[in-house]
N, C-alpha and C positions, 0 to 999 in steps of 0.2 A: 566531622573528620574521624577517621578510625585511628586508634592508638595501637592496633595490632602489629606485632612484629613478624617479619618474615626472615627465615634463615636460609642461607645458601652456602655453597662452598667458599664463596669469596667475600660475603658481607652479611651483616645483620642490619636491618633497616627499621626505622620508626617514623611514622608521619608526624611532623611537628604539630603541636596543638597547644597554644597558650591557655593557661588557666589562671583564674584570680586566686591569689593567696595574700590576703591583707591588702596593703597599699601597693604591692608590687606584683608583677606578673612572672610566673615561672614558665619556662619553655621546655617542653620535652625535646631531648636532643635526638638528632639523627645519627646513627652509628655506621661507620664504615671500617673495614679491617685495615690495618696498617701496622706500617711499622711504628711469737712470744707475748705474751700478755703485757699490757702497758698500764701504768698507774698515773693518776693525775691528782695532785694535791690542790688545795684551795689557793688560788693566786688572783690578785687583782692587778690588772694592767694599768699603769699610770698613763696620763695623757702625754703623747710624744708628738704633738702637733697634728694629730689625726682627728681630734675633736670628739672622739667617742671613747668610752671606757668599757672594757670587756671583763667580765667576772667569770672565772672558771669555777664551776661547782665542784665540790669535793666528791670525786668518784674513785677514791683510792682503792676500794675493794673490788672495783670493776663490776659490781653486781648490777648496775644500771646501764652498762655499756653494751650496745648491740655489736656482735661480731658478724661482719658481712664479707662474703667472698667477692673478690675483684678479679676479673679475667685479665690475663696478660695479653699485651700487644693488640688491644682494641682502642681505636681512636674515636673520640666523640667530636661531633660537628654540630653547629647550630647557627641560626641567623642572628648575628650580633645586633644588639639594640632592640630586639623583639621580646626578650624575656630575661629574668634573673636566674643565674645559676653559677655554682662552683662545680667545675667538672674535674673529676679525679681519674687519672689514668696511670696504669702500671705497665712497664716494659720488662720483658724477660731479661734477667741479669741484675734487676734491682733498682731501675731508674723510675722515679715517680714524677708526674707532672700534674700541677693544679692550675687551672685557668678559669677566668671569670667572664661573665656576660651580664649586661644590664638591660632593663626595659626602656632605655632612654628615648628611643624613637617613638614610644607610646606615652611615657610619663613626662618627657622633656626635662628630666633630672637625672643626674648621675647616681650611682650606687657607691656607698662607702663600705667596702669589704674589710673585715678583720678575720683572719684565719689563724688558728692556733694548731700547730702540728707537733705531735710527739711520736718519735720513731722507735722501733724495737732494736735499733743498731745505730752506731754513730753516723752522723750525716757526712757525706762527701761534699764536694764543691757545689754550692748553690748557684744557679744561674737564673737570670731574669729575662723575660721576653715582653716587649711592648711597654716597658716602664716609661712613665712621664713624671712630671712634677706631681707629688702627692702619693706616688707609689714607692714602696720600699719593703725590705724584709730585715728582720733582726734575728740573729742567732742567739737564743737565750741560754742554751746549753749544748753539749755535744750531740744530744739527741732531741733537741727542742728548738722550734723556730716560730716566729710570727710573720705573717704575710699581710701587708696592707695594700689595698688597691682602691683607687677612685676611678671607676670604670664608667664610660659613657657608651658610645657606639663602637668602641674598640674592645680589645680583650687584653688582659694582663695575666702573666703566667710566671710561675717559678718551676724549676726542675732541679731534682737532686738525686744522687745515687746513695743507696744504702745496701747492706748485705742482702743478697737475693733471697726472697721469701720472707724477710722480716716484716712484721706487721707495722701499720701506720695508723695513728689515731688523729682524727680531725674534728675540730670545733669551728663553727661558722657564725659570725654576726654580720648582718646587713643593716646599715644605718643605725647601728647600736643595739639592734634587737637580735636575740638568739634566733637563728634561721636554719635549722637542720633540714627543713622542707625544701631548701634550694640546693641541696647537695645531689649530684648526679654521678653515676658510675655504671659500669657493665659488670654483671655477675651472673654466671651460669647462662650466658648467651642472651641476657635480658638487660635492657636499659632500665635502671632503677632511678626513679625520681622521688627524692626525699629520703633522708636518713631517719630511721625510727627512734634514734636517741641522740642526745647531745652530751658528750661526744659520741662519735661512731668509730669503731675500729675495723680496719680493712685487712683481710688476710688474702694474699695472692694465691691463686690456685695452680700456679706454675712457678718455676724457679726464676 
């Protein structure tokens, strides 16, 4: 299969192609069009019934955090159950959406996602989509949240507004392991599979 992207006035497309990454499979997303610097101290997340512990490394000076462009108003799509991914989307006006996919149809096991988000502006109302038992989010501060999801062949998502153009920093653990390779987003018209650093910081290229 080819992973080449094609650009047109109405859409950007990518042929799905699973690839092996450790014990899980990451799936390249297909994309269709639709509708400040951050710091992170050293924090250890206590067990809140999710069975895993996430440790945030100390990146206070931002020297090891990659700054990535994210395109506005691009919607990611994938075959649920066929690969592992945390998909990050940004809409003009400042609304962010993060959603999950697992390789359950292949592995016969669910994925335990832990996502840590720090925003460059106070968070507005956080909404959830597809939540079931075992899925939750915690507001840790006015600009910080945790998103927990146990995803099988479904998808779990959170959405939140912040000031338009403000940056967002994301860290991901899957089954308790640091997993930046499973982060997907669209930047400069290209579907990016895998963040180069943990955490990764996203900068919208439109308001």
